[in-house]
N, C-alpha and C positions, 0 to 999 in steps of 0.2 A: 278267479283266474289262478290265484296262488295254489289252491287245492288241485286244479286241473293240471298245472305244471308238475306238481309233486307226484300225482298219480302217473302222469306220462313218464317222468324220469324213472320212477319205481318199475313200471312195466318194461321199459327199455332195458334197464339194468338187469332185471330178472331174466329177460329173454337172452341177453348176452352172457349172463353169469353162469356158464356151464362148468367151468373148472376154476380152481384156485390159481391165480396167475400173478399175485402181488410180488413185487421185487423189492428187497431191502437188504442193506449190508449189515443190519443189526436187529436184535430182538428189541422191540419197542415197548414203551410203557403201556400198560392197559390190559394185558391178558394174565389173570391171576392163575389160571391152570398152567400156562407155560412157565410162569415164575415158580410155582410150586414144584413142577417137574424138574426144573433146573436146580432148585434147592435140594431135592431128593438125590439127584445125581452128584451134587457137591458133597452131601453128607456121606454118600457111599464111596467117595474118593474117585468117582469116574471122571469128573472134571475138577478144575481148580475151584477153590472155595473163595471166589471173588464175585459175589452175587448181589451186592447192595448198591451198585452204581449203574443206573439204567439211563440210556439204552446200552445193551451189551453186544459188542461186535460178534457176528456169527463165527468169524475165523478162530476165535478162542474156544469155541465149543465143538464145532463139527469135526475137527481133527481127532479129538479124543473119542468122539462117539463112533468113529470108524473102527475102533479096537474091539472087535467082536469077542476076542478071547478074554479081554478084561471084563466083559459083561456076562460071560457064560456062568460064572459062579455067583452072580448076584441074585437076590430074591426076585420073584416074579414082578412085584410092584416097581422095582428099580428098572427092570428090563422094559416094562410098559412105559415108564416115564421116558426112557431113552428112545423108544420107538416114536412116541409122540413128538419129542423135541426134534429128532432127526427128520420126521415127516414135515414138521412145521418149517424147519430150516430149508429143506428141499423145495417146499412150496413157495418160499420167499426168496429164493436165490436162482431164479430163472435168468440165465446170462445171455447177453447179446440179443435181447429181444425186448420189444415194448409190451407192457402189460398195463392193466387198469384195475381199479377197485372203486366201488361205490358204497357209501354208507348212508343209512337213514335212521333217525332216532326221533321219537315223539313221546311226550309225556304231558300230563296235565299239571305236574308240579315237579321241578328238578329236586334232586336229593340234597338235603342239608349237609350231610357228611359225605365228602368225596374221598374215597380211598384209591388204592393203586388201580383197581379195575373200574373206576368211576365211569358212568355212562355220560349222559347229556348234561351240559351246563345251562341250557335254556330249554324252553318248551318244544322247540322244533329245530332240527338241524339236518341238513343234507350235505353230502360231500362227494365229489368225484375226483379221483386222482389218476394220473397217468405216469408210468414209471419206466425207467430204463436202467439196466444193470449190466456191466461187463466186468472183467477181472479186476479193474482198478477204479472204475467210475460208477457212481450211482446218481441218478437224477429223478426227482419226483416233482410234478406240478399238481398241486392240490387246490381245488376251488370249492369253497363251501359257502352255504348260506345259513345264517343264524336268525331264527325267527322268535319273537316274543308275541304270542297270539293275544295276550292281554292288551297290548298296545298297538298291535298290527305292524310293528316295525321289523324290518328285515335288513340285515347287514351281510356283506360279503367278507369272507375271512380266508386267508391263505395258509392257515395252520397245517403243518405236515409237508409243506413245500421245502425242498432242500436240494443241494448238490453236494456230493461228497467225493473226494478224490483220495485214493490210497497213495501215500508217498513213503516208500520203505516200510517201516514197522508202525506207521501212524496213518490215521485218516484225518484229513482236513475237510471241514464242512462249513457250509453257509446256508442259512434258511431259518425255518420255524420248527424247532424240535422240542418235544416234551422231555423233561428229565424227572427222575425220581432218585434222590440221594438219601439213602438210609435203609435200615433193616425193617422198618415198620410196614405192616400190611394196610393199616387204616390211615396212618398219618406219616408225614415226613416233615420235619420242623423247618428246614430252610428252603428246600426246593422240591416241588412236587408237581403233579399235573392238575392242581386245583385251579390255577389261573391259566389262561390261554398262553400258548407259546408266543414269544416275542422274537423279532429278528435278531440273529446272532451269527457270529463266526467263531469256530472253535477247532481244537485239535485234541485227538484222543488216541490212545494206543489201540492197535489192531488185536493183539493177543495179550494174555496175562502171564507170559513166561517170566520166570524169575531171572534175576541177575546171575551171571556166571562168575563174577569176580568175588573173591573171598571177603572183601570188605563189605559188600552189599548183599551177598547171597542169603544172609540170615532173614532178610525181609520176606523171602518166599515169593510166590506169585503176586503180581501187583497190577493195578490199573491206575492211570492218571489221565486227567482231562482238564482243559482250560478253555474258557470261552469268554467273549466280550459281546454283550447284547445292548439293545437300545429299547428303553421303555418309552415307546412313542405314542401311547394312548392319549387321546384328546382329553382336555380338562385337567391335566396334571398341573400342580402348582409349579413344579420344576419340569418344564417341557423337555423331552428328549434326554432324560436321565440315562447316563451310561451305567450298565449293570454288568459286573464281572463275576464269574464263578470258577473256582479252582478246587479240585478234589483229588485226593490220593488215597487209594484203598489197597491194603496189603494183607497177606495171609502168612504170618511168621511161623506158625506151626499148625498142624492139622486141627481143624475145627474153629480156630480163632481168626476172626476177620476184624480189622481195625480200619476205620474211615476217618479222615481228617479233611475238612473243607473250610473254605472261606468265600463269602459272597460280599460284594461291595457295591454301593451306589456312589457315583461321583458325577461331576459336571452338571449339565442341565441349566435351565433358566435361573439366573440369579446366583449362580455358583461359579467361582473361579475354577477354570479347568486346566489343571496341570497333571495329567494322568500318571506319568511315571513318578513324579515327586509325591503325589498324594497316595498312590497305591502302596508305596513302601514306607508310609508314615504310620507308625503304630502307637505313638504316644497320644493319650487322651486324658488330659488333666485340666484342672481349672485354669491354670496359667498357660495351657497349650492345648487348645481344643482341636480335635481331629476334624478335618474338613470333609471327610467321607462318612458314610453310614455303613458300618460293617457288621457282619455276623460271622462268628467263628463256630465251628461244629466239630464234635467228636462223637463217633458211634462205635460201639463194641458189639460184636455178634459172635456167639459161640454155639456150635452145633455138635451133637454126638448121638450115640445110640444106646438104648438100654433094652436088653433082651430082644434085639432086632427092631425096636421101635425108634425111628428117628425123632429127634427133638431139637429145639433151639431156644435160647434165651438171648435177649438183646436190650440195649439201652442206647439212647441218643440224647445229647446235651447241646443246646445252642446258646452261645454267649452273645450278648449285645454289646459288651464292652471289651477292651483290649486285653485285660488281665484274665488268664484262663481259670484262676482259682479264687482269688478275692476280688470283690467288686466286679464280678463277672456278669451279673444280671442274667441268670441262666434259666431257660425253659427246659423241660424234661419229657422224655418218653421212655416207657418201660414196657416190655412185652415178652411173650413166649408162645411157642407153638409145639405141637406134636402131631405126628402122622401115624394114625392107627391103621395097620394093614387090614384091608377088607377084600377078601378074595384076591383078585389080580391087581387091585388098586389100593388107595388109601383114603382115609378121611383126615383132613387137616383141622385141628382145633386151635384157635388163636385167641389169647386174652391179651389186650393191649390197653395201656393207659397213657394219655397225653395231657400235659399241664403247661399252659403258656401264661401262668401267673408267675413271673420270673422271681427267683430267689436272688438276693443281693450277692451272696457268695454261692459257689457252685453247689454246696450241699447244706446251705442254711435254710432248711425247710421251715416255714413259718415267718421268716424274716424276708418279706417280699417287696418288690418294686412294681406296683400296679401300673398297667398301661405301657410298660416299656417294650414288650415284645412287638416287633414289626414296626414300631414307631420311632421317630427321631425328631428332635426339636428343630433341626436345620432342614431336613427333608420331610416336609409335612405329609407328603403322599405315603411315606413309609415303604416297606418292602411289599408293594402291591402292584398289580397290573390289571387294567380294565375292571377295577372295582373288586378284584379278588386277591386274596393273600397268595404270595408266591410259595408259601410253605403250608402250614396247618390250615385246613379248610374252615375251622371255626374262629380263626383270627386271634386277636390279643385277649388275654385274661380269661381264657376258656379252659374247661376241663372236659375230657371225654374218656369214658370207660366203655370198651367194646368187647363183645364176645362173638366170635365168628366160627361157623362150621362149614367146611366145603369138602365135597367128595365127588368122585368121578365114577361113572358106571362103565360097563363093558363096551358101550357104544360111544364112549368119550363124551357123553353129555356131562356137564358139570352143574352141580346143585350147590347153592350157597344160602345160608341163613345167618343173619347178623342182627344182634341186639345192641343198641347204643343207649347210654345214659349221658346226656350232654348238659353241662352248665355253661351256657354261652354268655360271655362277658361277665362283669362283676360291678356291683354298685360303686366300688372304689376306683373303677377304671374311668378316669376323667378324659382320656384321649379318644374314647369311642371305639366301636367295633363295627366293621363293615357288614357283618352278617345280620346283626340285630340292632335296632335303635334303643333298646332297653334290655337289661339282663333278663334271661329266661332259662328255665330248665325244661328240657325236652327229652322224652323217652321215645325211642324210635325202633321199629322192627322192620326188617326187609327180608323177603324171600326172592330168590333169583334162580333162573335156569339159563344156561348157555348151550345152544344146540348146534353142533356143526353138521353139515350135510353137503358132501360133494362140492366143497369150495364155498359154500354159503355158511353164514353163521347168524343164528337168530338168538337175540338176548331179550329175555322177558323178566321184568322185575315188578313186584308189588310191595308197597310200603304203607305203613300206618304210623301215626305219631300222635301223642296226646296233647301237644301244644306246638306253636310255631314261632319262629323269630318275629319280633315286633317290626312293624306295627300290626301284623296279622295275629290272630289269636284262635285258640281252640283246636279241637281234634280235627285231623284231616287225613286223607289217604291219597295214594297216587298209584298209577299204573304207567309203566314205561316199556316201550318196545323198540329194539334196535335191530337193524338188518345190515349185514355186510356181504357183498357179493364181489367176486373177482371176474374179470373178463379179459 
């Protein structure tokens, strides 16, 4: 019966899905081609260079893209990126009308490493969403089913549901939104799409315009966001933990992007709940223990061109303690990309390294604090939701080296090949790791193609790996297929 229902819904959605009709006030997490195009435009100076804080409101992008004179002197690959971004924005900004979207994703084994464009978190997932967008209000109702075919269990999930209201230069929202905070393509240390979205209310700027006052104009284009969420998953030691996130990203001069963020756990079962007092309590010493579980984040992203070839370098550092330099207990991410022009488009090459074996001081490599990342003696569940880390997909005490190549052809098909070398957990990690029950080294290769066609999008991925997170062992492979249709 489950198979029959799935086939019926697929057939119905395919019959209805004649044109792209999704409506959204922002560019959402998950489309690496869209993100690459946005970064190309930022590198060329077509849009503001505030690209590491997702979702990104469309209002800050489309105004600049209407400047055809500013694009006339750009290379062909920049104009192609602008065309795709403008078309994507137009397709997702149908105003004063109802629209819908259905997605289907099936695999025999979900990916161990979940990057910005990660597909399914389970073996089977279907989702239907209905949306409405006008000049100031956006509404989406998303109903999904998540299936684990090994156990036969199916759960319903509201991820993607939200209401957003524009108020002046801000958008206030409530619902289940994915975030990606940071410059990494494979990993984000504090907040990513690895875990499912949790219920939250927040506020974000609509545009990235700079301050006009002399005192603050040096900051350049900037974006700010603050939200309060509830980690309401069953089985938590501290039920209904309050989770807050605040991020400020700014572009003080061309090419340089700086991101500052703080995420906090407070309240929940067994914890005294004084939100205002606890949020502004930064002292964490032996004689004055902080009652919250905090993570502080800084990331730096620099982009430029050499002989017409765009490139970027970036780093991200996540502190588990309150002092940003000494006794910071810091996890690290380093990476770089370049975009090689190929005919009318580009090939993006990215090399990225992530390390969640935290150093005691911010740069004291070799002097480490095993098991500290994402864990806390007072909040036993740590920075996790529904069994997944809110940040890095390989959780605590892990290291990941990744090489990725992605390119787009003249039909806007995107191809992606990724190689990973992952050391998941560590024998000295006494607090455990949610990905594996014992330390393991895994080499993984993935090939993927994303095919757009008249409002449909088909994603096909094939993966092989020489070992698996424990308790499983040995070589394995996986095929994954996802389909998105608008109606």
